[in-house]
N, C-alpha and C positions, 0 to 999 in steps of 0.2 A: 281932213287929215293933214298933219304937218308934213312938209316935204322932207324926204330922207335922201341924204347923199350917198351915192354908190361909187365905189372905185373898183376897177378891173384889177384882179390879182397881179402881183409883180411878174409872175411867170409869163405874162403877155407883154408884147412889146409896146403896145399903145394903150394909154390910159383912157378910161371912159367915166364920166361922172353922170349919173342918172338921178332923175327925181321921180319918186312914186306918187301916184294920187289914187283916191278911191275910185271905183267903177260903178256907175249907175246908169239908168236909162238916159240921163241927162248929160252925164259927163263920162265918156268912155276912153279918156286919155289914160294910158297905162303907165308910161314914164317918159321923161324927156331926157334926151342924151346930149351931152357935149360931144363934139364930132370924133369919130374914129379918124377921120381925115381932118386935119386941123383948120382947113380954110374957113369954113362956115359951119354954124351950129346945125345939127339935125334933130328933128323931133321924132323920136321913136314912139309912135302912138298909133292908135287905131281909129278907124272912121265909123261913125255910127250908121251902120247899114241894117237892112231888113234881111235876116237869114231865111233860108229855105229848108224846111224839114223834108228831106227826100224820103225817109222811112222814120217810123217812130223811134226817136232817140238818136237819129243821124241828121245833123244839121250842116249845111253849106253856108259859109259867110263870105260872099263874093266881094273881093276888093276891100277887105276890112283892114289891111295893112297899108299905110301910106307909102308913097314912093321912097321917102326918107327912111322909113322903117325898113322897107325891103332891102335897101342898100346896106343899112347898119347891120341887119341880120345876115345878110349874104357875106359881108366882111367877117362877121363874127364866126360864121360856119367854116369858111375857108381858113381862118386863123386857127381855130381850135382843132380842126381835123387835119390841118397841115403842119402843126407844130413839130411833130417828130420829123417830117421830111426837111423842114428848115434846119433841123439839127443833124441831118445826114443819116438818119436811121428809120427803119420801118416803124409804122405806127399810124394811127388815125386812118385816113382813107388810102394810104399809100404803102406799097410793098417795094422795098429796095431790092432790085434784081442784080445789083453789082455795078460798079462804075457810075456812069450817068444814067443808067436805065432804071426807070421806075414803072410800077403798074399800079392800077387800082386794086383794092384788096379783094374784090369780088367780080372779076371779069369786066363787064361793061357797066358795072355800077360799083359803088363803094358804100360800106356801112360803117357807122361809128356810134357807139353809145358809152356813156360813163355817168358817174355820179353828177348831180346837179351842181355840186361844189366846184367842179371843174369849169363851170360857166360863171359869167360875171353876176354879182348880186343884182337883183332886178329881173333876171331871166325867169326865174321861177314865177314871179308875180305877173309876168306877161302871159305865161300859160294859164295861170288861175283866172286872170281877167278875160281871156278869150273864151274859157269854158263858161264863165258867168254870162258873157254876152250871148253865146249860143243857147244857154238855158232859157233866155227870154222867149225863144222860138219853139221851145220843146218842154212840156211838162215832164217828159221822161228824163230830162237832164237836170231838173231843178235840185234834187238832193245829191246826185253824184257830183255836180259842179260845186255845190256848197262845201262838200267834203274833200274836194280835190287838192292834194298836196304833192305836186310832182317832185320826185327825188332822183329821177334819172332824165337826161336829155339825150336824144337820138338825132344824128345828122346822117341823112342818106344823100348820095350824089348819083345822078344818072347821066350818062352819055345819051346821044340821040338813039342809040341801040339799046339802052338799058330798059329792063323790064323787071317787074316783081310778080311772081306767079300768085294764083289764087290761094288764100289762106285766111285763117282767123288767129288773132294774137293770143298766144297761151297766157295763162294767168301768171306764169312766172316772168312775163314781160310787161304786165299791167294788171293790177288788182281787178277782180271780177266786178266789184261794185263801184268802180271809178271810171270816168271817161277818159278817152284818148283824144289828144289835141294835136293837130298836124297843120303846119303852115307850108304853103307851096311858093317857091321863089324861082326866079329865072324862067326857063322855057316851060311852056304849058304842057300839061299831061292829061291823058284820058284815064280816069280813076274808076275802075270797075267795082261794083258792089252788089251785094244781094244778102238778104237775111239768112238764108240757108243755102247749103251747097246745091240742093235740088231746085232752087228757085231760078227763073230766067235771069240771064245776065243783064245788068243795067250799067250805065256809065255816066259820068259827069266830067265835063273838061274844067280842069283847075288851072286858072291863070295865076300869074305871079301876083302875090298879094292876097290870095284866096286862102281861107282857113277852113278845115273841116273838123267837126267834133263828133264822136259817137260814143254812146254809153247807154245805160238803162237797158231797154229791150234790145237796142242794137249794139251792146257791148261786144257780143260775139260776131259782129258783122264780118261776113266773108268778102274780102277785097283783093284788089290787084291793081298794079300799074300797068296798063295795057299798051300805052304808047306815049313816047315823048315827042312833042312837035318841035324840031329843031329851028333855031333862029326866030322864035317867038317871044324871046325875053324883051321886056320894055326897053326901048332904045336908051333911056336914061340911066339904066343899071350898068355899072362898070364891073368888068370881070376881075376876079382876084385869083382865077385859075392859072396854074403854071403854063399852060398852053395858052399863049396870049389871044385874047379876043373870044375865047370859048367860055360860056358860062354854064351851059347845061341846065339841068334841073336839080334843085336842092330842096329836100324836105327837111323841116325841123319838127321833131315830135316831142311833147312833154308826156312823161309817163309816171304815174303814182305806183311805185313798186319798190321793194327792198329785199334784203337778204332773207327776211322771214318768209317771202314768197318763192324763194329759190334762186333769185338773181344775185349770185355771189361772184360774178365775173363781168369784165368789160369786153368790148369788141376786140381789143388788141389780143387778149388771152384766147377768146373763142376762135378767132380767125387765124391764129398762128403767127401773128406779128410778134407776140411774146409767148414762148412755149411754156405752158403750165399744165397742171392736171386737168384744167378746164378746156384745153385746146381740143377742137373736133378732130377725129382721126385723120380725116381727109387733108388736114392742114399740117400734120406732123411731117417732118422731113422724110422724103422718099428714099426707098432702097435703091442702090446703084446696081448696075449689071454684075459688078464684081463683088458679089455678096460673100461674106465670110463670117464665121462665128467666133466670138470671143467673150470674155467675162466683163460684166458691167463694171466700168471704172468707179461708179458711185458706191456699190455695195459689194462687188466682187463675187456675188453669189448666184447671178443669173447668166446663163449663156444666152446672148442675144444676137440678132443679125443686123449688120451694117451700122447701127448706131453705137456711140460710145457709152451711152447710159441706158439703163432700163427705164422705159418711157413711163411706167407706172410708179415704180417704187422710188426712183431717183431723179424726178424731174427737176428738184431743187438744184442739184449739182449740175444737171444738164443746162439749166437756165444760166448758171453762173459761169459756165465754161466759155 
């Protein structure tokens, strides 16, 4: 395959040039990257490892991402999810609490997802390549991986207290017939899994550079992040976290899903960092103790409490205020 040059969008502060190559059992290099840090070139590539099929359709690829790849992806995650904070506004992983105060958008963890177009070219191909590598160790993944076309990238950040409860991914966050690909960076974590809710709990420790892929029979895998092990990140990884020296755990997930599946919003909207009709009720502005009724400033037709606009009919005007 002829090398292709990739460039990071201008909205990002540091340019990256990548070269894509085909992936096979003999050659598993995904793409090479000129450095995000300009001193020396990094190779954003994967290692040819033997995967472990933990359940039919659920494959663990230990250490598949090289150290240089981990650093490049970690930098990418903090840059993408921290872009709004760098501009002084809520968005990505961070909620602006006023003045110099910031918080993660989901307590002891932070969530981010958006269109794959917000990631550098080559990011999509990396997810596809990892899915195909996992398919070598699971017949259940062969067809799902061949059809995998990720259109959403998700970035999660966990402090040492961060957890994710038991759940299965809904079909509006990933197509039923496609796999889910997730890379683990930074601190190690105990990842819980079982095929059905009634099954006994199992877990696997994910180290930095590990990737898991689940699809086929395991597409509805019930899973959780049970524990993050602090200070277990590889010594060579450099932190990009605003709290100097703290890396935490970062997961990068590739998802094949789109508006036709019901995903018509990104994390900023859903978590109330940008108020829209898609914002969950618990993230809408809270009522104050000095409640009073008045007409909606957007339509003038509704009597509402505390807010200046009707939250259902006039969210457009509310957003622009």
